[in-house]
C-alpha positions in Angstrom: -2.3 -6.4 -22.3 -2.8 -9.1 -24.8 -6.2 -10.8 -24.7 -6.7 -13.8 -26.9 -9.4 -13.9 -29.6 -13.0 -13.5 -28.3 -14.5 -16.8 -27.3 -18.1 -17.5 -28.1 -18.4 -20.9 -26.5 -16.7 -23.0 -23.8 -16.3 -25.8 -26.4 -13.7 -23.6 -28.2 -11.3 -23.8 -25.1 -8.7 -26.2 -24.1 -7.5 -26.9 -20.6 -4.0 -25.3 -20.2 -4.5 -22.7 -22.9 -3.5 -19.1 -22.1 -6.5 -16.8 -22.6 -4.9 -13.5 -21.5 -1.7 -11.9 -20.2 -1.1 -8.5 -18.8 1.3 -6.4 -16.8 0.4 -3.6 -14.5 2.7 -0.8 -13.3 2.0 0.6 -9.9 3.4 3.8 -8.4 3.0 5.4 -5.1 0.5 7.7 -6.9 -1.5 4.7 -7.9 -1.7 3.7 -4.2 -2.9 7.1 -3.1 -5.5 7.2 -5.8 -6.7 3.7 -4.8 -6.8 4.7 -1.2 -9.1 7.6 -2.1 -11.4 5.4 -4.2 -11.6 2.6 -1.6 -11.4 4.6 1.6 -8.5 2.5 2.8 -6.1 5.1 4.1 -3.9 2.7 6.2 -0.5 4.5 6.1 1.4 1.3 5.3 0.2 1.9 1.8 1.8 5.3 1.4 4.4 6.0 4.3 7.6 4.0 4.5 8.2 5.0 8.1 4.9 3.6 9.2 5.3 0.4 7.1 8.8 -0.1 8.6 7.5 0.5 12.1 5.3 -2.6 11.8 8.1 -4.7 10.4 7.6 -4.3 6.6 10.5 -3.3 4.4 8.4 -0.5 2.8 5.1 0.6 1.4 2.9 -2.2 0.0 0.0 -2.2 -2.4 -3.5 -2.8 -1.2 -4.4 -6.4 -1.4 -7.7 -5.6 -3.0 -6.0 -3.4 -5.6 -3.8 -6.4 -6.6 -6.8 -8.7 -6.6 -8.7 -6.3 -8.9 -5.8 -5.8 -11.3 -5.4 -9.6 -11.5 -8.9 -10.3 -12.7 -9.0 -7.5 -15.3 -7.4 -9.5 -18.1 -10.1 -12.1 -17.6 -12.9 -9.5 -17.7 -11.4 -8.1 -20.9 -11.1 -11.6 -22.5 -14.7 -12.5 -21.5 -16.0 -9.3 -23.0 -18.5 -8.7 -20.3 -17.8 -8.4 -16.5 -21.1 -10.1 -15.8 -19.7 -13.3 -17.2 -17.3 -13.6 -14.3 -19.6 -15.5 -11.9 -17.1 -16.2 -9.2 -13.6 -15.0 -8.3 -11.4 -15.8 -5.4 -7.8 -15.6 -4.3 -5.6 -16.3 -1.4 -3.1 -13.5 -0.5 0.3 -15.1 -0.3 2.9 -12.2 -0.6 2.7 -8.5 -0.5 3.5 -6.2 -3.5 6.1 -3.7 -2.3 5.9 -0.4 -4.3 9.3 1.4 -4.4 9.1 5.2 -4.2 11.3 5.6 -7.3 10.8 2.5 -9.3 7.2 1.5 -8.4 6.3 -2.1 -9.0 5.1 -4.3 -11.9 2.5 -7.0 -11.4 2.2 -9.6 -14.2 -0.8 -11.8 -14.8 -1.2 -15.0 -16.9 -4.7 -16.4 -17.2 -5.0 -20.1 -18.3 -8.0 -22.4 -18.7 -7.9 -24.6 -15.6 -11.1 -26.6 -16.0 -14.1 -26.7 -18.2 -17.7 -27.6 -17.4 -19.1 -28.1 -20.9 -22.6 -28.8 -19.7 -22.9 -25.6 -17.7 -20.8 -23.6 -20.1 -18.4 -22.5 -17.4 -14.6 -22.1 -17.7 -12.4 -22.0 -14.7 -9.6 -19.6 -15.4 -6.5 -20.0 -13.2 -4.4 -16.9 -12.7 -0.7 -16.7 -12.1 0.0 -13.3 -10.5 3.6 -12.4 -10.0 5.7 -9.6 -8.6 9.6 -9.7 -8.6 9.5 -13.4 -9.6 7.3 -14.5 -6.8 3.6 -15.5 -6.8 1.6 -12.9 -4.8 -1.9 -14.4 -5.1 -2.4 -18.1 -4.5 -5.4 -20.2 -5.7 -6.4 -17.3 -7.9 -9.4 -18.5 -9.9 -12.2 -17.0 -11.8 -15.3 -18.9 -13.1 -16.5 -17.5 -16.4 -19.9 -18.2 -17.8 -19.6 -18.6 -21.6 -23.1 -20.2 -22.0 
């Protein structure tokens, strides 16, 4: 993970600037651990046979796990999770986690818009797996006032 320098004010930002980048490796073990933490034990997240029986090519990561990983670079950059005042995404593609190779999700966080009066930066996230965007309209609003 490579967060940019700490920002003290929204006036130090420029629309289009990258504020953070990160890659996250997922394994089947990661999915089982997340299932235990979240209580989501849907077998499509850990059993290939069940995933395939519902038309999926294999086990997929929990959407909320992907969503949580995606915002982490923004939280790290902001320096305080309470600064993230809004976060939303649209799930566009699943992240399939291969039994042997796992999966890698990459995140690039860029300044999408600035509200100088309110001290709010909208951070747009590009979240990719295997060359495809997996979260659409992924945006976090960060209070830097």
